[in-house]
N, C-alpha and C positions, 0 to 999 in steps of 0.2 A: 789551549784546551777549550777556553770560552768561545773562541772564534770557530773552532771545529764544531762545537755544540750548536751554536747559532746557525751556522751554515747547514748543518744536518737537519735541524728543526724546520728551517725554511724550505728545504728541499722536500721533506716529508709532507709539509702542509700543502705545497703545490701539487704533489701527487695525490693527497687525500681528497682533493676536489674532483678527481677523475674517477668515475664510478668503476671503471674496469681495473683500478689499482687497489681496491679495498683490501683484499686478502693479503696482497704483497705488502701494502703499507703497514698493516697491523703487525705482520711478522717482522718487518724491518724495524718498526718502532720498538718492538719487544727486544730485538737484538741491541738497538742503541741504548735501551734502558739498562741492559746488562753492562754494556760498555761504559756508560757515563756514571754509573753508580757502583761498578765492580760487584755486581750481585751474582749469585749462583744460578738462579733461574727466574723466569718471569712467565706470566700467562694473563690472558684476558678471559674473564667469565662473562658470557652473555646471559641476559635475563629474558626469559620468554615473557612478552607483554601480556599474554593471556593467562599464564599459570603462575608466574613468579619463580619458576624453577630455573636454576643456574646450570650452565654447562660450559666447559672449557672450549672456546672456539679457536684459540691459537695459543701456542706455548713455545718458549725458547729456553735453552740452557740444558744442563745435564739431567740424565735419567728420565727424560720424558718418553714414554711408550704409549701406544694407543690405549692400552689398559689403564695406565696411570692417568691419562686425560679423562677417560670415562669415569674413573672412581674418585677423582680428586675432590669433587664437591658433593659426594653422596651424603656425608654426614651433615654438611651445611644445609642441604635441602630438607633433610629429614628432621633436624632438630633446631634449625635456625641459629646454630652456634657456629663458631669459626670467625676468623678475622675478615674473610671475604664477605660473608653474610652480614657481618657487623657494618661494613662500609655500605653495603646495599641497603640495609635497614635504615641507617641514620642519614644516608646521603652525605656523609662526611668522611674525610680521610681518617684512617685508623692506623696507628703505628704501634707495633709490639716490640719494644726495645729488647726485651728478654722473654722469649716465648715460654720459657720454663716456669715463669711466674705469672703469665698473662691469663686472666680468667676466661677469655674467649678463644684462645688458641686451640685448634684441633690438630694433633700430630699426623703428619703424612710422610714427609721425608725426615729421616733421622738426623741429617746434618744441619738443620735450620736452627739458628739462634735468635735471629730478628727478622721481622716481616712487616711490610707496609702494604696497605690496600687503599686504592684511590677510586672513588666513584666516577664514572663517566656519564655525563648527563646529555640528554638529547636537546633539541632546540627549545623545548618547553620546560626544561628543568627536571625532567623525570629521569631517574637512574636507569640507563639502558645496558650498562656493563660495568665491570670493575677491573682495574689494573692491579695486579698483585706481583710483588717482587720479594725475593727471599735472600737472606745472607747467612753465611756461616759464622759471622762475627756479631757479638752482642752490641747493642746500642749503635748499630751501623747507620741507621737512617736519620741523619742529621737534618735540620731545617733546610740546609742548602741542597742536599740530595733530594729531599721531598719536593722542593720547589721545581727541580729539574723534571722529576717524575710527573708533577702536575701538568707541566707544559706538554710532555709526551702523551699524557692521558687525554689532553685536549685535541692532540693530533688524531688519536684513535677515535675520539668522539666525532670529529669532523668527517672522518672517513665513513663512520657508521651512519651519520646523518645524511651524507651524500648518497650512500647506498640505499637508504630508506626512501629518500626523495626520488631517486631514479626508479626504484621498484614501483612506487606508487604512480609515478608518471607513466610508466609502461602499463600498469594495470588500468589506468584511466584510458590510455590509448587502446588497450585490448578491449575494454568495455565498449568504446566507440566503434571498433571494428565489428564486434559481435552485434551491436545494435544495428549497424548498417546492413549486415548480412542476414539478419533474422527474418524468417519467413512465417513464424508463428509466435504467439505469446508464450507458449510453453517452452519452446527452444530458447527464446530470448531471456525469459526470467531464470531458467535453469542455469544458463551461462553466467548471467549477472550475479546470481547468488553465490555461485562457486568462486568467482573472482573476488567478491566482497569478503567472503570467509577467509580466503588466503591473504588478502591485502590487509585487513584489519585485525588479523589474528584472533578471530572470535570463533566460538564453538557452535554458535547458532545464529541463523539469519532467517528472517521471515518477511514475506511481501504480502500486504493486504491491499486489495484494490476496491475502489468504489463500485457499488452496484448501480444499475441503470437509473434508479430513482435518486441517487446521490444522498442516501440516508444511512447507508451501512457500509462498513468495510468488511469484505469477505476474504478470508485467507486464501490466497491464490497459489503460493508456492512457499516451501520452507526447507531449511537445512537444520536437522535436529529432530527432537521428539515430536514436534508439531506436524511433521509430515503426514501423520495418520489423521489429522483433522483438517486437511486441505478441503475447502469447499463447505466446511461446517462451522469452524470457528469464525465469529463475527463480533464486531463492535459497532454500536451506533455512533454516528458522528458526534464528537464531544464527550464520548464515554471513555473513561480511563485515560492512560497516557497515550495510547495509540489513537483513540478518537480525538484527543486534544490536539495532536499534531495535525490531523486532518482538518479540524475546525479552524485552527489558527494559521496553518501553513508554515509553522516554525518548528525547528528541531528541538528535541529534548535530550539532554545528556545528564545522566545521574550516576553517582558512584554506588548508591544503594537505593534502588527504586522502591523498596519496601517502606522507606521512611517518607515517601512522598504521598500526600493526601489523595492524589488522583489515581494512585496505583490500586488496581482491583485484585490482582493475583489470579486473573482468569487467562487461560490460553497462554501460559508461560512456557518457555522452552526448557525449563528445569523446575524442580520443586522450589517452593518459596525459601526454604532454608539454604538451598544451594545457589540462590539467585545473587549474582554479583552486579557488575556494571551494566548499564543499559543506555542504548543510543538509538534514537528514532528520527528519521528525516522524511519530509514530504516528497512524494513522487508527483511532480506537477508539470503542466504545460502552460506557459505564459502565467496567468494568474489563477488557473483552475487546478485544484488538487485532484489528482487521479487515484492516489493511494498513499500508503505509508510503508517505508522500508525500515526495518529495525534489526538491530544486532544486540547480542548480549554475551556476557562472560560469566562463568561461575565463580563463586567464592572459592578460594584456593587453599591448598594444604598449608603453605607457609602463612602463618597467622599475621606476619608483619606486612605481607604484600597486599595492596589494594589494587585489584585489577580494574583499572579505570580507562575510559576513553578520553583522548585529548582533543584539543581544538582542531588539530590537524586531522584526526579521525573524523570529526564532525564535518569538516570541509570536504573530505573525500566522500562521505556518505551523501552529503547534500548535492555535490556535483554529480554523483552517480544517479541520485534521484531525478535530477534535472534531465540528464541524458536519457534515462529510462522513460521518463514522461514523454519526451519528444518522440522516442521510438514507438511507444505505445500509441501515441496520437497518430503517427504515420500509419501504423498498422490498422488503427480504427478507421482512418480516412480511406485506406485502400479497401477495407472490408465494406465500408458504407458505399463506396463507389461501385464495387462489384455487386452489392445487394441492390442498389438503385438500378443498375443496368439489367439485372435479372428481373427485378420487379417491373421495370418498364416493358420488357419483352413479354413477361407473364401477363401484365396488365392489358397490353394490346391484344394478346391472344384471348384473354378472358373476356374483354369487351366484345370481341367478335362472337365468342361462344355464347355469351349472355344474350346478345341480340338474336342469334340463330335459335337458341333454345327458347327464348321468349316468343319468337314467331311460331315455333312448333307447339308451344304450350297453348298459345291462343287458338291455334287450329284444333288441337285436341279438345280444348274446352268447348269449341263449337260442335265437335263431333259428339261429345257427351250430352250436350243439350239436345242434339238431334235424336240421340238414342232415347233420352228421357221422353221426348215427344212421342216417339213410336211405341214406347212401353205402355203409355196410357191407353192405347188401343188393344192391348193384349188382354186375354182372360185374367181374372183376379189371381188364380193360382200361379201365374207367371209374373204378375206385376211386383209382388212383394220381394222375392229374391233378387229380381233385376233392379228394382229401386234401391235395395241395399247396396248392390254392386255399383250402381251409378253414383250413389251418395259417397261411397268410399273412394271412387275415382275422383270426384269433385274435391274431397278433402285432400287427396294427394296432390291435385293440381294447385290448390290454394297453398299447400306447404311448399311446393316447388316455386310458386310465385314469391313467397316470403324469402326463400333462399336467393332467388334472382334479385330481389330488391336489396337484400343484404350485400350481394356482390356489387350491385350498381353503386350503393353507398360507399363501399370500400374503394372502388375504383375512382369515384368522383369526390372523395373526401377533401381534397385540397383545392377543388374548384370553387372559389368563394366569390360572393357578391357582397362586398363590404359596405357598411354604412355605420354611422355613429349610433350606438345603442347602449342601453343601461344593463349591466350584468345583473343588477337587482331585479329588474323587470323580467329578464329572461328566466332567472331562477324561479321567481314567483309564478310566472305563467306555466312553466314546465311542471312545477310541483303540483299546481292545482289541476292541471290536465291529467296528471298521473294519479293523484289521490282521489279523484272522483270514483275510481274503480277499486280503491283499496281502503275501505272504511276502518279496517282493523289496525291500521298503522297510523300513529300520531305524527303530525308535522309541526316542527318548530322552526320559525324563521327569525333570524337576527341579522339584519342588513345594516351596513354602514350608510348613514344618511347622506354623507357628502362624497360617496364613491364617484369618481369621474367616469365619463362615458368612455367606451372602448370602440375601436374601429374593428367591426366584426360582421360576419354574415349571420344575421339573427336566426334565420331558419336552420342552418346547419348547427350553430352553436346551441340553440334550444333543443334540437334533436339529440345532440351529444349529451346534454344535461339530462334529458329524458331517459336516455339509455342507462346512465348511472343511477337514476332514481328507480327505474324498473329493476335493475340488478339488486339494489338495496332491499326493495320490497320482496323480491323473490327469495332472498336469503333470510327472511323473517316470516316464515309460514304461519307462525302462531301469534303474530303481531309484534309490535315494537315501536320504535321511534326513529324518525329521520330528522336530522337537524341541518338547516342551511344557514351559512354564515358568510359574510363578506367583510373585508377590511382593506385598508390601503397600506401598501408597503413600498419598498424600493429594492431593486436588484442589487445584490452585494457580491463582492468577490470573496470566494471561500478562502483564498490565500491571505486577504487583508480585509477581514470583516469590519474593521474600524473605519474603512474608507468606502462608504456606500456609493454606488453609482447614482448619478443624478436622475436617472429615468424612474418615473413612478410606475407602479404596477398595482393591479387589483387582484386580490387573493380571494378565491371562493372555496368554501369547504363543504363537502357533502358527507355527513357522518351518519352511521346507523348503529343499531344495537344488536346486530347479528353476531355470527360466530367470528367474523373478521377474516383476514387473509393470512394463511400460514406463512411464516417467514421464508420458507424454502421456495415459494412460488411467486413472491412479490415481483421478481424480475420477469416472470413468464406470462403474467396475466394480460399484458399489453401486446403479446406476440400474436400474429395472425394464426387462426385455426386452433388456438389453445382455449379449451373450455372445460369447466368442471360441471357443467349442466348437461342434461340429456338432450335438450333441444338446442337448436342454433348451430351455426357453423364455426363458432369461436372467433367471429370477426367483430363482435360488438365493441369491446374495449380497444381493439386495434383501430377501429374507425374513429372512436372517441379520441384516441391519442393522435391520430392523423389530423383530425379537425383542429384540435388544440394547438398542435405544433405548426399547422398551416397559418394560424393566427399569430405566430411568433411566441407562443406561450409554452408552458410546461405542465405536465400532470404527473402525479405520483401518489402512491398509496402509503400513508404514514400511520395507519392505525396499529394498535397492539393486538397481536393474535389472541383471540378469545374475548376481546373487549369491543369488537365491532370494527367495521371497515371505515376508513376516513380517506376520501379522495380529495386531494388538494390541487386546485387549478390556479395557475398564476398567469395573468394576461398583461402584456405591456400596455401602458397608456401612451398612445401616439399623439403628439402635439400637432397643431395645424401646420406648423412650419415643416414638420417631417413628412406630411402627406403631400406637400406641394413639390 
């Protein structure tokens, strides 16, 4: 009998490692449990990792019908009583030698006198199922029989772990296929979120992506109640659990996020009282964080069950975040290339058009001057209305010339004549040229005395600074204050802020006390032809951005709406060796 048992177990273990044998192995193991312990019936209760509810996933022995399987654990789920529930709650084997006097037993079949329930653990020691066997004889489950059942429970556990591993491997493979085939961010994120929900057994999943200025995480896609807030829900980098993941580039896994000091309770997929396990991972490409992918589970009806995410879940979500980041970067690169090609074609056409319109404008200007000359020889009653008309024509020509100048600046923003210059001097010169015409606005300057020189085109860079200053003044019609400040910094990786890059940078800040930039348009203000002012073509900030980026720098608006605009310019400090 011992040899038969050992051979049977070895054969079952070999089959348990084959994912396509899972269902058959579980049923055959239950059959062997009946055989080697002479029991009446046996079953395996699977535990839903998201809800803690148990259901019979396989059963052998007498009197099992589909209805019996469905109803077997109803009381256990509702009241947390029952021997099977006891094994799941304690993660320990429970044996009722006489069910008639056992405090936990819940009657279901009338012929049962003794019962044993053995927890089946996953690779991380979490109860994933329970093996239950029943006998019509009291005190039937001796230590020897329980030991045999424990080995058979391990066989079932191996089969379930193999099945989970294969399912997750397939899910990652499917995510990879979806990423490779994606043609848009919407299609890509929709597929990924669906696969994450099914793979990690969670009821909610959300994706937050960085805005263009890298200061905020905006909800891009969601599964759950947050779907209604897509495009509106947002966290600053470093704010709350989601913002912390973006700042550090590291995942966060919590059994109860409400107990964490970083939890804000904003933009949650469920009410705070219902909030259960939480897991968030960075979406990144190389060392740059592009967003945050997070999942959550609710607190469940079974009070004993803690819906938590495992280390394996964390690895899955991190791997998904890495794949998603790579795919998003590929889409961004494709969009950027397409945009550059369109802009190049548009730029060539615009350059020709500007040249032709400029020539015609010059000719029209000459014609107007000729008309004005002839008007002087006309009678007085004719001169006044015609002079008004020619003056209006001149004003329109000057406005057209301003527009042509703005177009020329836009088209030539990246054509630089670099030399070493001081950012402090450029800010000071631009400010005093601007503020000669705006006495109602105060100017404060706070420059870093040892700020290194930058390699830049002083004419274009000063003009870009002047555009920012003119904008600041125009949004303070009743007066206010503009503050200019510089300091020295170093570029850092968002994914590893503790490891700063060795390259120095100079940071300039232009802040005003106006109304500030509304959060909803922070990403739009640098786009061509976007403007909130009645005058201009909406190319001003786009030109500024082009000039700054042509210098290898970055610009972003970091002010708080209602408290004034703050434009931050970061320029790299290029060493002599790098210029050679």
